[in-house]
N, C-alpha and C positions, 0 to 999 in steps of 0.2 A: 582752266581746269583745276579742279581740286586735287589735293595730294592725297591721293588714295593709293594703297598697296605698300609694297617695300620699295626701298631706293631702286633696285634694279628694275622694277616693274615701271615706276615712274619714269625713269631714264630711257626704256624702251618705247613708252607711250610717246615721249617727246621725239625720239628719233623716228617713229612711224609719223607723227606729224611732220616732221621736216620732209620725209619722203613725199608726202601727200601735196606740200608746198612746192618741192623742187621739181616734181613731175607735173605741176599744174593740173592735178586731178579735180574733177568736179562733182557734185552729188551726183549720185547714180553709180560712180565708178565702182568696179568691183575692187575689192581688196584680198588678194590671193594671199594666204598663209603661207604656201611655199615659197612663193617670190619674196615676200618679204622676209622670210626666214634666211634666205639665201643672201639676199642684198645686205642685211644686217648682221650677218655672221653669226646667227644664233639659232637653236632648234625651233621646231614649230611650236611647242607648247607654251614657252613664254610669249609668242607671238599672240598665240591665241588667248591667251590670258589679258594681254594688253588690248587686244582688239575688244575683249569683253568689257573691259573698264571703259573704252571709248564708247562702247554702246550703251553703259549705264549713263554717260555724260551726255547722251543724245547726238553724239557725232557719227555714229555708226549704227546700222540696223542690219539685222539678219533676215535674210528671205529665203524660204524654202526653194530648194534646188538650184539656188544660185550662190549662196553663201552670204559672207559679210560684205555690205555695200556702204559706201560713203553717203552719210544722210545730210550732214553738213560740214562746212569747213571749219576745223578747230583752229583757235588762234595758235599762233607759233610762239613758243616760249624759249627766250636766249637764255642758254646756260654755259658755264666755263667749259672750254673743251677737256675732256678728259685725257690724261695721259696716253701717248701712243702704246699700242700693244709692243709686247718683246718680241718682234717677228724673229729674231735672230735665233731665240730660245723654241719658238714652234718650228723652224727649220731644222734646229738641231734635233728635235725630238722626230721630225719626220726622217730625217738621214738615220739616226740610231734603229729606228723601227726598220727601215730599209735594209739596213746591214745586218740586221738579226740580232742586235746588240741589246735590244730591249724586247722582251717577250710579250706575249698575248696579256700576261698578267703581270704587274710590277708594284713596287712600293715607290712612295714619294721619296724615301732616303736613298734608294737605288737610284732614281732619276738625277738627284742632286748630286751623287757621286759620278755618275756618268758626264754631267753636263760641267761640274765644277760652279754650280749656281748656289745662291743661297734659297732657303726655304720659301720667302714671299714670293720671288718671281717665278719659282717652279710651281707654287700652288696656284698663282694667278694663271699660268699657261694652262695648268690642267683643268682649270674651271672654264676657261676660255674653250678648250678642246671639248669638255664634256657639253657645253653650251651648243657646239657645232654638231653634236652627235656622233663624234669621234670615239669617245670612251665613256666609260661609267664607273662609278663607284662600286667596288665588290662590297658584299655584305661583311660587316666585320672590320675589314683591313684591306688597303690597297686598292688600285684601280685594274681596269680591264678594257681591252679595245673591243670594239663591237665586231670588228670584222678581221679576218685573218690577212697577213700581207699578200697581196694580189701578185702572182707568178705572172709569166708572160701570156699562158693560156688564158688567164682571167681577163687580162687586159684586151688581148685581141677579141675575146667573146663579148665585152662591154662596148667596145668599137662597132662590132658588128649588131649589136643591139640597138645602139644609137644612130647607126645607118637606117634602120628600119623605122624607128620612132620620130627621129628628127626632120628627116625628108617627108615622111607622112604628114607631119604636123605642118609644114610650109604648104602643103598640097589641100590641107584641109578646107572644104568649102566656106568654114566659118573664120578662117584665119583673119586677124586683124591686129595690127600694132598700132598704138598710141604715137602721134608725133611727137610727144614730149619724151616717150620712151627712147626713140630712136634717135633724138637729138641728144640726149644724155649720153647714151651709148656711144655714139659717134665722137664726143668730145673726150670721153675717157679713153677711148682707142688711140685718138690722135695725142693725146697727153702722155700716153704710154709710148706711143712712137717717138716723140720728142724728147723723152726723158732719157738721162744715161741708165744702163743697167746695172744694178748691185744685185748682190746676193740675197738681200733681203726684199728686192722687187718682186720675187716669185710669190709671195702671199698676195700682194695686191693684183698681179696678174691673174692668178688663179681665181680669185674672188669676181674680178670683172669677167673671166671667161665663163664661170659659172651662172653668173646672173644673164649673160649673153645667151647661153643655151637655153636656159631655164625660161627667160622670157620670150624666145621664138616657141618654145615648146608649150607655154600657157598660152599663147596668141592663137592656138590651134581650138581653144575653147573646148578641149577635150580634158578633163579631170585626170584621166589615166595615164594619158601621154605627160602631161604636167608632173604627175606624182612619180611616174618611172623616172623623168629627169631629175626630179629633186633627190630621188634614191641613188642615182649614178652621180651627182655631185658629192654626195656624201661618202660614196665608195672610193671616189678619185682625189678627194681633197688633201689628205694626208702625203699621199705619193707625189701629187704635185706641187706641194709645198718645197718639196726637194727637187727643184727643178734641174735637169740634166742635159737640156738640149741647148744651152747657150742663147745669146741675145739675136743671132740671126733668123733662129726659129721663132722667137718672140715677135719679130718684125713679120715674117710670113703670116703667123697667126693673126696678127692686128689687120694686116692688109686684106686677109681673106675675110675675116668678119666685115671689115669695111664695104667689101665689094658685095657680100651678101646683103647687107644693110641697104646699100644702093639700089639694088634689084627689088628688094621688098618695098621700099619706099614708091618706087615706080610701077608697082603692080605686075612684074615679072616673076611670079612665084615658080613658075616651071623652072627658069633660069637660076634663080636662088635655090631651089631644091638640087638642082644639078650641082651648083657650087658647093652647097652644103657636102652632098656626097663627096666631092673631089677634097674638101676640106678635112672631111673626117677619116678618109682614105688615107690622105698624106699624113696626118697626125698619127694614126696607126702604123703606118711603116716606119715613121720617125721612131717610134717607140720600140719597134722592133729591132732596129738598129743599133738603138742606145742600150738595150736591155743586156 
C-alpha cells in the first residue's frame, strides 16, 4: 500500500488490514463501518475515510445497497506496536463523570487538576474519547460530552430497548455469523475468564462486550438494528469503563456469551434468543441493584 493520508489514517488502514487477515475474510466479504469502528475503538468517520483510501488502492469496492465490500486481500504491513492506552486515566474520567465531579462541559486544565495528571496523557485520553464518540471539542475552548450522565431510568430503558432489537436480530431470517468471528469471540472470552481481574480490565471487557453485541446485531443483515446497537455501545461506553459489579459478574457475562455463541454455532437460534433475553434481563437487574 502507498503511504497516503495522515499518520493516523495510515495507522487505521493497517489496523483494518489486520482485521481482514485475523478474521480470514475473503473477497466479497462486507466491511461494516459500525463493526470496525467498535472493534478498533474509533468513530465511524475515520473508518469511512480509511475504507475509501483502501478503495483507491483497489482492495475495497463500494456496491450500491450493500456498502463497502472486500475486493482483494491487501498485504499485511508489520509495524512497531503502539504504546498501550492509559486505561487508568480513561477509567478515572469515567468515575469523575459518574460522580458528577466532571460536568457536561469542562476544560483540559480542570481535568488535569482532578486527575493529578500532566497535560500530555490527559490530552491523549481526550483525543481517544473524541475518536470513540464520547466527547467533542467546543467551539473556542474546552470539551463537551455528547450525552448526559445516564440515570437509572435511562439505563433501564436502554436494556428494554436492547431486549427488543437483539433478540429480534438473532431470529432474523437472514441471520448469519462467520465461523472466523465466532472463533475470535470465543478465544477472547476464554482469555478474559482465564486472566486475573484488575481495575483496568474494565476497558478491555467493555470493548469485547460491545463487539460481541454489535457483531450479533450486524449478523441480522438489518442495517437499522446494527446502527441502533452501535449507538447503544456509544451511550454505555463511559459508564461501563467504570465497572461496578466485581469479577464474579465478569465471569457470568463471559459464560453467558459463550453459551449464546454455542447455540448460534449449532443453528439453535430460538434457544440463543431466549438465552440473550435471559442475559440482558440479568444484566439489567444487576445494574439496578448496584445503582
